[in-house]
TIBA-826182 format. One record per residue (C-alpha): residue number from 1; residue in three letters; x negated, z negated, y negated. Coordinates in steps of 0.5 Angstrom, whole numbers, plus 2048, in hexadecimal, padded with zeros to 3 digits. Layout:
REM residues N
+-----+------+-----+-----+-----+
| pos | code |   X |   Z |   Y |
+-----+------+-----+-----+-----+
| NUM |  ALA |   X |   Z |   Y |
...
+-----+------+-----+-----+-----+
***
This chain:
REM residues 343
+-----+------+-----+-----+-----+
| pos | code |   X |   Z |   Y |
+-----+------+-----+-----+-----+
|   1 |  UNK | 85E | 848 | 7F3 |
|   2 |  UNK | 85E | 843 | 7F8 |
|   3 |  UNK | 85A | 83E | 7F4 |
|   4 |  UNK | 85F | 83F | 7EE |
|   5 |  UNK | 865 | 840 | 7F2 |
|   6 |  UNK | 869 | 83A | 7EE |
|   7 |  UNK | 867 | 83C | 7E7 |
|   8 |  UNK | 869 | 844 | 7E9 |
|   9 |  UNK | 870 | 841 | 7EC |
|  10 |  UNK | 871 | 83D | 7E6 |
|  11 |  UNK | 870 | 842 | 7E1 |
|  12 |  UNK | 874 | 847 | 7E5 |
|  13 |  UNK | 87A | 842 | 7E2 |
|  14 |  UNK | 878 | 842 | 7DB |
|  15 |  UNK | 87A | 84A | 7D9 |
|  16 |  UNK | 880 | 84E | 7DC |
|  17 |  UNK | 87B | 854 | 7DC |
|  18 |  UNK | 877 | 850 | 7E2 |
|  19 |  UNK | 87E | 850 | 7E7 |
|  20 |  UNK | 87A | 855 | 7EC |
|  21 |  UNK | 874 | 850 | 7EC |
|  22 |  UNK | 879 | 84A | 7ED |
|  23 |  UNK | 87D | 84E | 7F2 |
|  24 |  UNK | 876 | 84F | 7F6 |
|  25 |  UNK | 873 | 848 | 7F5 |
|  26 |  UNK | 87A | 845 | 7F7 |
|  27 |  UNK | 87A | 849 | 7FE |
|  28 |  UNK | 873 | 848 | 7FF |
|  29 |  UNK | 874 | 840 | 7FE |
|  30 |  UNK | 879 | 840 | 804 |
|  31 |  UNK | 875 | 844 | 808 |
|  32 |  UNK | 86E | 841 | 807 |
|  33 |  UNK | 870 | 83A | 803 |
|  34 |  UNK | 869 | 838 | 803 |
|  35 |  UNK | 867 | 83D | 7FE |
|  36 |  UNK | 86A | 838 | 7F9 |
|  37 |  UNK | 869 | 832 | 7FC |
|  38 |  UNK | 862 | 833 | 7FD |
|  39 |  UNK | 861 | 836 | 7F7 |
|  40 |  UNK | 85C | 833 | 7F2 |
|  41 |  UNK | 861 | 831 | 7ED |
|  42 |  UNK | 866 | 82F | 7F1 |
|  43 |  UNK | 867 | 828 | 7EE |
|  44 |  UNK | 868 | 82B | 7E7 |
|  45 |  UNK | 86F | 82F | 7EA |
|  46 |  UNK | 875 | 82D | 7E6 |
|  47 |  UNK | 87A | 828 | 7E9 |
|  48 |  UNK | 880 | 82D | 7E9 |
|  49 |  UNK | 87C | 832 | 7ED |
|  50 |  UNK | 879 | 82E | 7F2 |
|  51 |  UNK | 881 | 82B | 7F3 |
|  52 |  UNK | 883 | 832 | 7F4 |
|  53 |  UNK | 87E | 834 | 7F9 |
|  54 |  UNK | 87F | 82E | 7FE |
|  55 |  UNK | 886 | 830 | 7FE |
|  56 |  UNK | 885 | 837 | 801 |
|  57 |  UNK | 888 | 838 | 808 |
|  58 |  UNK | 883 | 83D | 809 |
|  59 |  UNK | 87D | 839 | 808 |
|  60 |  UNK | 878 | 83A | 80E |
|  61 |  UNK | 875 | 833 | 80E |
|  62 |  UNK | 877 | 82D | 812 |
|  63 |  UNK | 87A | 827 | 80E |
|  64 |  UNK | 875 | 822 | 80F |
|  65 |  UNK | 870 | 827 | 80B |
|  66 |  UNK | 875 | 828 | 806 |
|  67 |  UNK | 875 | 820 | 805 |
|  68 |  UNK | 86E | 820 | 805 |
|  69 |  UNK | 86D | 825 | 7FF |
|  70 |  UNK | 873 | 822 | 7FB |
|  71 |  UNK | 86F | 81B | 7FC |
|  72 |  UNK | 869 | 81E | 7FA |
|  73 |  UNK | 86C | 821 | 7F4 |
|  74 |  UNK | 86F | 81B | 7F2 |
|  75 |  UNK | 869 | 817 | 7F2 |
|  76 |  UNK | 865 | 81C | 7EE |
|  77 |  UNK | 86A | 81B | 7E9 |
|  78 |  UNK | 868 | 814 | 7E8 |
|  79 |  UNK | 861 | 814 | 7E8 |
|  80 |  UNK | 860 | 80D | 7E7 |
|  81 |  UNK | 862 | 80B | 7EE |
|  82 |  UNK | 85D | 808 | 7F2 |
|  83 |  UNK | 85A | 80D | 7F7 |
|  84 |  UNK | 85C | 808 | 7FD |
|  85 |  UNK | 864 | 807 | 7FD |
|  86 |  UNK | 862 | 800 | 800 |
|  87 |  UNK | 860 | 7FE | 7FA |
|  88 |  UNK | 866 | 800 | 7F6 |
|  89 |  UNK | 86A | 7FB | 7F2 |
|  90 |  UNK | 871 | 7FB | 7F1 |
|  91 |  UNK | 870 | 7FE | 7EA |
|  92 |  UNK | 86D | 804 | 7EE |
|  93 |  UNK | 872 | 805 | 7F3 |
|  94 |  UNK | 877 | 805 | 7EE |
|  95 |  UNK | 874 | 80A | 7EA |
|  96 |  UNK | 873 | 80F | 7F0 |
|  97 |  UNK | 87A | 80D | 7F2 |
|  98 |  UNK | 87D | 810 | 7EB |
|  99 |  UNK | 878 | 816 | 7EC |
| 100 |  UNK | 87B | 818 | 7F2 |
| 101 |  UNK | 882 | 815 | 7F2 |
| 102 |  UNK | 885 | 81C | 7F1 |
| 103 |  UNK | 882 | 81F | 7F7 |
| 104 |  UNK | 883 | 81A | 7FC |
| 105 |  UNK | 88B | 81C | 7FD |
| 106 |  UNK | 888 | 823 | 7FF |
| 107 |  UNK | 883 | 821 | 804 |
| 108 |  UNK | 886 | 821 | 80B |
| 109 |  UNK | 883 | 81B | 80E |
| 110 |  UNK | 887 | 81B | 814 |
| 111 |  UNK | 883 | 821 | 816 |
| 112 |  UNK | 87D | 81D | 817 |
| 113 |  UNK | 87A | 81A | 81D |
| 114 |  UNK | 87A | 812 | 81E |
| 115 |  UNK | 872 | 813 | 81E |
| 116 |  UNK | 873 | 817 | 817 |
| 117 |  UNK | 877 | 812 | 814 |
| 118 |  UNK | 873 | 80C | 816 |
| 119 |  UNK | 86D | 80F | 813 |
| 120 |  UNK | 86F | 813 | 80D |
| 121 |  UNK | 876 | 810 | 80B |
| 122 |  UNK | 875 | 808 | 80D |
| 123 |  UNK | 86F | 807 | 808 |
| 124 |  UNK | 873 | 809 | 802 |
| 125 |  UNK | 87A | 805 | 804 |
| 126 |  UNK | 87A | 802 | 7FC |
| 127 |  UNK | 87B | 809 | 7F9 |
| 128 |  UNK | 882 | 80A | 7FD |
| 129 |  UNK | 889 | 808 | 7FB |
| 130 |  UNK | 88A | 802 | 7FF |
| 131 |  UNK | 890 | 804 | 803 |
| 132 |  UNK | 88D | 80B | 804 |
| 133 |  UNK | 887 | 808 | 807 |
| 134 |  UNK | 88A | 803 | 80C |
| 135 |  UNK | 88E | 808 | 80F |
| 136 |  UNK | 888 | 80C | 810 |
| 137 |  UNK | 884 | 807 | 813 |
| 138 |  UNK | 88A | 805 | 818 |
| 139 |  UNK | 88B | 80C | 81A |
| 140 |  UNK | 883 | 80D | 81C |
| 141 |  UNK | 883 | 806 | 81F |
| 142 |  UNK | 888 | 808 | 824 |
| 143 |  UNK | 884 | 80D | 827 |
| 144 |  UNK | 880 | 80C | 82D |
| 145 |  UNK | 87B | 812 | 82D |
| 146 |  UNK | 876 | 812 | 827 |
| 147 |  UNK | 877 | 81A | 827 |
| 148 |  UNK | 87E | 81A | 827 |
| 149 |  UNK | 883 | 81C | 822 |
| 150 |  UNK | 88A | 819 | 820 |
| 151 |  UNK | 88F | 81D | 823 |
| 152 |  UNK | 893 | 823 | 81F |
| 153 |  UNK | 899 | 81F | 81F |
| 154 |  UNK | 896 | 819 | 81B |
| 155 |  UNK | 893 | 81D | 816 |
| 156 |  UNK | 895 | 81D | 80F |
| 157 |  UNK | 899 | 823 | 80D |
| 158 |  UNK | 894 | 829 | 80A |
| 159 |  UNK | 895 | 82A | 803 |
| 160 |  UNK | 897 | 831 | 800 |
| 161 |  UNK | 894 | 833 | 7FA |
| 162 |  UNK | 898 | 832 | 7F4 |
| 163 |  UNK | 897 | 836 | 7EE |
| 164 |  UNK | 891 | 833 | 7EB |
| 165 |  UNK | 892 | 834 | 7E3 |
| 166 |  UNK | 898 | 831 | 7DF |
| 167 |  UNK | 89A | 834 | 7D8 |
| 168 |  UNK | 89A | 82E | 7D4 |
| 169 |  UNK | 898 | 82B | 7CE |
| 170 |  UNK | 899 | 824 | 7D1 |
| 171 |  UNK | 898 | 823 | 7D8 |
| 172 |  UNK | 893 | 826 | 7DD |
| 173 |  UNK | 893 | 828 | 7E4 |
| 174 |  UNK | 891 | 821 | 7E6 |
| 175 |  UNK | 898 | 81E | 7E3 |
| 176 |  UNK | 89B | 824 | 7E7 |
| 177 |  UNK | 899 | 822 | 7ED |
| 178 |  UNK | 89B | 81B | 7EC |
| 179 |  UNK | 8A2 | 81D | 7EA |
| 180 |  UNK | 8A3 | 822 | 7F0 |
| 181 |  UNK | 8A1 | 81C | 7F5 |
| 182 |  UNK | 8A6 | 818 | 7F1 |
| 183 |  UNK | 8AC | 81D | 7F2 |
| 184 |  UNK | 8AA | 81E | 7F9 |
| 185 |  UNK | 8A9 | 816 | 7FA |
| 186 |  UNK | 8A2 | 817 | 7FD |
| 187 |  UNK | 89D | 811 | 7FC |
| 188 |  UNK | 897 | 813 | 7F7 |
| 189 |  UNK | 892 | 814 | 7FD |
| 190 |  UNK | 897 | 819 | 800 |
| 191 |  UNK | 896 | 820 | 800 |
| 192 |  UNK | 89B | 825 | 7FD |
| 193 |  UNK | 89F | 829 | 802 |
| 194 |  UNK | 8A2 | 82E | 7FE |
| 195 |  UNK | 8A0 | 834 | 7FA |
| 196 |  UNK | 8A3 | 833 | 7F3 |
| 197 |  UNK | 8A2 | 835 | 7EB |
| 198 |  UNK | 8A3 | 831 | 7E5 |
| 199 |  UNK | 8A7 | 837 | 7E1 |
| 200 |  UNK | 8A7 | 835 | 7D9 |
| 201 |  UNK | 8AE | 836 | 7D7 |
| 202 |  UNK | 8AE | 833 | 7D0 |
| 203 |  UNK | 8A9 | 830 | 7CB |
| 204 |  UNK | 8AB | 82D | 7C5 |
| 205 |  UNK | 8A5 | 82F | 7C0 |
| 206 |  UNK | 8A7 | 837 | 7C2 |
| 207 |  UNK | 8AE | 837 | 7C3 |
| 208 |  UNK | 8B0 | 831 | 7BE |
| 209 |  UNK | 8B1 | 82A | 7BE |
| 210 |  UNK | 8B8 | 82A | 7BF |
| 211 |  UNK | 8BD | 828 | 7C5 |
| 212 |  UNK | 8C1 | 82E | 7C3 |
| 213 |  UNK | 8BB | 832 | 7C5 |
| 214 |  UNK | 8BA | 82E | 7CB |
| 215 |  UNK | 8C1 | 82F | 7CE |
| 216 |  UNK | 8C1 | 837 | 7CC |
| 217 |  UNK | 8BB | 838 | 7D0 |
| 218 |  UNK | 8BB | 832 | 7D6 |
| 219 |  UNK | 8C3 | 832 | 7D7 |
| 220 |  UNK | 8C5 | 834 | 7DE |
| 221 |  UNK | 8BD | 833 | 7E0 |
| 222 |  UNK | 8BC | 82E | 7E6 |
| 223 |  UNK | 8B6 | 82A | 7E9 |
| 224 |  UNK | 8B3 | 829 | 7E2 |
| 225 |  UNK | 8AE | 825 | 7E0 |
| 226 |  UNK | 8AE | 822 | 7D8 |
| 227 |  UNK | 8A7 | 820 | 7D5 |
| 228 |  UNK | 8A7 | 81D | 7CE |
| 229 |  UNK | 8A1 | 81B | 7CA |
| 230 |  UNK | 8A2 | 815 | 7C6 |
| 231 |  UNK | 89F | 816 | 7BF |
| 232 |  UNK | 89A | 811 | 7BD |
| 233 |  UNK | 899 | 80E | 7C4 |
| 234 |  UNK | 896 | 80F | 7CA |
| 235 |  UNK | 89D | 810 | 7CE |
| 236 |  UNK | 89F | 815 | 7D2 |
| 237 |  UNK | 8A6 | 815 | 7D4 |
| 238 |  UNK | 8AB | 819 | 7D9 |
| 239 |  UNK | 8B0 | 81A | 7DE |
| 240 |  UNK | 8B2 | 81E | 7E4 |
| 241 |  UNK | 8B9 | 821 | 7E4 |
| 242 |  UNK | 8BB | 824 | 7EB |
| 243 |  UNK | 8C2 | 826 | 7E8 |
| 244 |  UNK | 8C3 | 82C | 7E3 |
| 245 |  UNK | 8C3 | 82A | 7DB |
| 246 |  UNK | 8CA | 82B | 7D8 |
| 247 |  UNK | 8CD | 82A | 7D1 |
| 248 |  UNK | 8D3 | 826 | 7D2 |
| 249 |  UNK | 8D9 | 828 | 7CE |
| 250 |  UNK | 8DB | 821 | 7CD |
| 251 |  UNK | 8D6 | 81B | 7CA |
| 252 |  UNK | 8D2 | 81B | 7D1 |
| 253 |  UNK | 8D3 | 81B | 7D8 |
| 254 |  UNK | 8CF | 816 | 7DD |
| 255 |  UNK | 8CD | 81A | 7E3 |
| 256 |  UNK | 8CB | 818 | 7EA |
| 257 |  UNK | 8C4 | 819 | 7EE |
| 258 |  UNK | 8C0 | 814 | 7F2 |
| 259 |  UNK | 8BA | 818 | 7F1 |
| 260 |  UNK | 8B8 | 818 | 7EA |
| 261 |  UNK | 8B3 | 813 | 7E7 |
| 262 |  UNK | 8B0 | 812 | 7E0 |
| 263 |  UNK | 8A8 | 810 | 7DF |
| 264 |  UNK | 8A3 | 80F | 7DA |
| 265 |  UNK | 89B | 810 | 7DA |
| 266 |  UNK | 896 | 80E | 7D5 |
| 267 |  UNK | 892 | 814 | 7D2 |
| 268 |  UNK | 88B | 811 | 7D4 |
| 269 |  UNK | 88C | 80F | 7DB |
| 270 |  UNK | 891 | 812 | 7DF |
| 271 |  UNK | 891 | 80C | 7E4 |
| 272 |  UNK | 894 | 808 | 7DF |
| 273 |  UNK | 89B | 80B | 7E0 |
| 274 |  UNK | 8A2 | 808 | 7E2 |
| 275 |  UNK | 8A7 | 80B | 7E6 |
| 276 |  UNK | 8AE | 809 | 7E6 |
| 277 |  UNK | 8B3 | 80C | 7EB |
| 278 |  UNK | 8BB | 80C | 7E9 |
| 279 |  UNK | 8BF | 806 | 7EC |
| 280 |  UNK | 8C6 | 808 | 7EA |
| 281 |  UNK | 8C6 | 80E | 7ED |
| 282 |  UNK | 8CD | 810 | 7EA |
| 283 |  UNK | 8CA | 80F | 7E3 |
| 284 |  UNK | 8C3 | 813 | 7E4 |
| 285 |  UNK | 8C4 | 819 | 7DF |
| 286 |  UNK | 8C7 | 819 | 7D8 |
| 287 |  UNK | 8CA | 820 | 7D6 |
| 288 |  UNK | 8CC | 821 | 7CF |
| 289 |  UNK | 8CC | 826 | 7C9 |
| 290 |  UNK | 8CA | 820 | 7C5 |
| 291 |  UNK | 8C4 | 81E | 7C9 |
| 292 |  UNK | 8BE | 822 | 7CB |
| 293 |  UNK | 8BB | 820 | 7D2 |
| 294 |  UNK | 8BE | 819 | 7D4 |
| 295 |  UNK | 8BD | 814 | 7DA |
| 296 |  UNK | 8C2 | 80F | 7DB |
| 297 |  UNK | 8C5 | 80B | 7D6 |
| 298 |  UNK | 8C0 | 80A | 7D1 |
| 299 |  UNK | 8BA | 80A | 7D6 |
| 300 |  UNK | 8B7 | 810 | 7D3 |
| 301 |  UNK | 8BA | 814 | 7CE |
| 302 |  UNK | 8B7 | 81A | 7CA |
| 303 |  UNK | 8BB | 81C | 7C3 |
| 304 |  UNK | 8C1 | 818 | 7C4 |
| 305 |  UNK | 8C7 | 819 | 7BF |
| 306 |  UNK | 8C3 | 816 | 7B9 |
| 307 |  UNK | 8BD | 81A | 7BA |
| 308 |  UNK | 8B9 | 813 | 7BD |
| 309 |  UNK | 8B6 | 813 | 7C4 |
| 310 |  UNK | 8B5 | 80C | 7C8 |
| 311 |  UNK | 8B4 | 808 | 7CE |
| 312 |  UNK | 8B9 | 802 | 7CE |
| 313 |  UNK | 8BA | 7FD | 7D3 |
| 314 |  UNK | 8C1 | 7FA | 7D4 |
| 315 |  UNK | 8C6 | 7F7 | 7DA |
| 316 |  UNK | 8C8 | 7FF | 7DA |
| 317 |  UNK | 8C1 | 801 | 7DB |
| 318 |  UNK | 8C1 | 806 | 7E1 |
| 319 |  UNK | 8BA | 807 | 7E3 |
| 320 |  UNK | 8B6 | 801 | 7E7 |
| 321 |  UNK | 8B1 | 7FF | 7E1 |
| 322 |  UNK | 8AF | 801 | 7DA |
| 323 |  UNK | 8AA | 806 | 7D9 |
| 324 |  UNK | 8A8 | 804 | 7D2 |
| 325 |  UNK | 8A5 | 7FD | 7CF |
| 326 |  UNK | 8AA | 7FE | 7C9 |
| 327 |  UNK | 8B1 | 800 | 7C8 |
| 328 |  UNK | 8B0 | 802 | 7C1 |
| 329 |  UNK | 8B1 | 809 | 7BF |
| 330 |  UNK | 8AC | 80E | 7C0 |
| 331 |  UNK | 8AA | 815 | 7BD |
| 332 |  UNK | 8A9 | 81B | 7C1 |
| 333 |  UNK | 8A2 | 81F | 7C0 |
| 334 |  UNK | 8A4 | 824 | 7C6 |
| 335 |  UNK | 8A9 | 825 | 7CB |
| 336 |  UNK | 8A8 | 82A | 7D1 |
| 337 |  UNK | 8AD | 82B | 7D6 |
| 338 |  UNK | 8AB | 82E | 7DD |
| 339 |  UNK | 8AF | 831 | 7E3 |
| 340 |  UNK | 8AC | 830 | 7EA |
| 341 |  UNK | 8AC | 836 | 7ED |
| 342 |  UNK | 8AB | 836 | 7F5 |
| 343 |  UNK | 8A8 | 83B | 7F9 |
+-----+------+-----+-----+-----+
***
């Protein structure tokens, strides 16, 4: 079993009839992680499973060993890399960086000794986000004893695991993590510090492409994220509203908050995103029975009074910057609204 532990563990996730096997393997990994890390097929483990494993607080293995295994896994995903990292080209480092970018925020590098950092992390400087690496280097250079570690006061906050799946036809868990960091005003390389869930409230393809249906389901719901897939494009648009949605009896009411923002993603590359925070706090959210979820004055309007949807800029714009390259109306392929539930 030990020689094929990786295969057995992955198989346990493929069918609900293997729940007992999955439970056994998960418990075994926490107590004896080397059964997985030393298995013959470790390099073929899926990215999501490995991410889940390294985030376990009960993993009985040192942080430098976790980094060693993650690095080994990343190198194995790029078989064309030279055997000696000193022969890596810039493209080689970029390929490894792309492979490991989701793992880096979950490695507790501050738990390493300065000697471990120098030998195991420093040679791979080019795979880290620049600002993140500079902070690490600065902290480790301040240590005089090569076997010492940073003080607990200076360590980063430890992430509490958020729900690892999202019920969406538009976004992935990676989008969720980034949006939650924006809500908490964290840097991309920071770790999330709260346990939460993206709970689906409204889906246009299920509930109907209708502002009336949106209000019926989402009114009186606060802390929501609206996600829109633009038809015939790679665009994903969205916005965060910490306030409750309402159907104003008048033509519409602008309501104030300093915490809302709008954003856009490229479907193919999550790193191609735009974040635009509210700048005119008194006009952050537009509540109207004649509009779907709307932000500012034309900054992002879904199912406006004439049925159109658009992002437009003017002197009245209430958010920092445009999230689209065009002001043309767009057609909605799918729209989802999620409620953020903090546990």
